[in-house]
N, C-alpha and C positions, 0 to 999 in steps of 0.2 A: 813514776810515783804520783805525778799529777793526775793521771787517769784514775788511780785508786782513791785519791782525795776527792775527785769529782763524784765517783761512785758512792763513797762514804757520805758525802754531802747530800746526794740524792736520796739515799736510804734514810738519812735523818729527816728530810722533808716528808718522805712517805710516812715515817713513824709518827711525826707530829700530826699529819692529816688523819691517820687512823686512830689516834687516841680519842676515847669517848669524851664527849662534851660533858661538863659538869651539869648535874640535874638542876632544873630551874627551882628557884626558891618557892616554897609553898605559898599559895595565895593567902593573904590574911582573911579571916572570917569577915563577911560583910556586916556592916553596921546599919541598923535600922530595919524596920519591918519591910519596907519596899525593896531594899537591897537584898535582904534574905529571900524574899519572894522571887525576885528576878534570878537569883542564884539557883534556887530550887527549880524554877522553870527550865533554865538552861542546862543544869547538871543532869536532871533526870529525863529530859526530853518529853516533858509533860504535854507540851503543845502538839507534838507529833502523835503521841498516844491518843489524845483527845480527838484530833482530826481523823485518825484511823477509826476510832470507835464510832464517831458520829456518822461518818460516810458509810461505814459498814452497816450501821443500823438502818439508815434510809435506803441503802442499796438493797438490803434484805427485804424491806417493805415493798420496794419496786418489783423485785423478783417474785415475791409472794402474790402481788396483784397480777403480774403477768401470767403466772401459773393458774391462779384462781379464775381470772376473767377471760383468758384467751386460750390457754392450752387445755384445761379441763373441758370447756365446751367443744373444742375441736375433737377431743377424744370422745365426747358425748355424741358427736355426729356418727362416729364409727360404732358406738355401743348404744343401741336403742334403749330407751327407758331413763336415761339421764337427762333431766331438763330442769329449767328454772334454777339456774345456779347464781343469778345475780338479780337485784331488784331493778336497776336501771340497765337496760340491755338492748342489744340489737338481735333480732330474731332471724335466723337463717335456717330454713328447712326444719322448723319447730325446735331448733336448738338455740339457747340463749347465750349470747356473747356479752359479758359485762364490760362496758366501755368506761363507765363513770369512775369506778374504783381505780382502774388502771391509770386513767388520765390524772386523777387527783394525786396518786402516788408518784407519777412521773413529774408533774408540776412541782410537788413538794420536794422531790429529790433535787430538781434543778435549782430551786430557790435555796435549799439548804447548802448545796454544793457551792453556789455563788457566795453565800454569806461566809462559809468556812474559808473560801478562797480569799475574801476580803480580810478576814481575821488573820490569816497566815501572812498576807501581804503587809498588814500593819505591824505584826509581830516581827517580821524581818526588818522593817524600817526601824523598829525600836532596838534591834540587835539581838532579839531572841531567836534561837534556832531550834 
């Protein structure tokens, strides 16, 4: 009989462990403009969306400069008749490689990426995710 009581006690422990926990109480609505703003930022992940949008925009500019200033002139080497594709350029075999636009796009992308990194770091310190 003691063995059955032990088994019954173990089953009761298992049942209590498997019972769902009560749902947490709903958070009260934030008071004040700043608290509402912080709740909005954290609830809808606005910071992550903004970072993705900004980085995508400048990465797109970088890729566009790469294609326009380096890849198209390289294709122009293979296809005669395509020349003068950029104003500031390096000329190789009468084909123009635009270096200026690409370097500006690259430097701009690096600066923007660093500033966005700093913004995200400060936001994490403030508790925004």
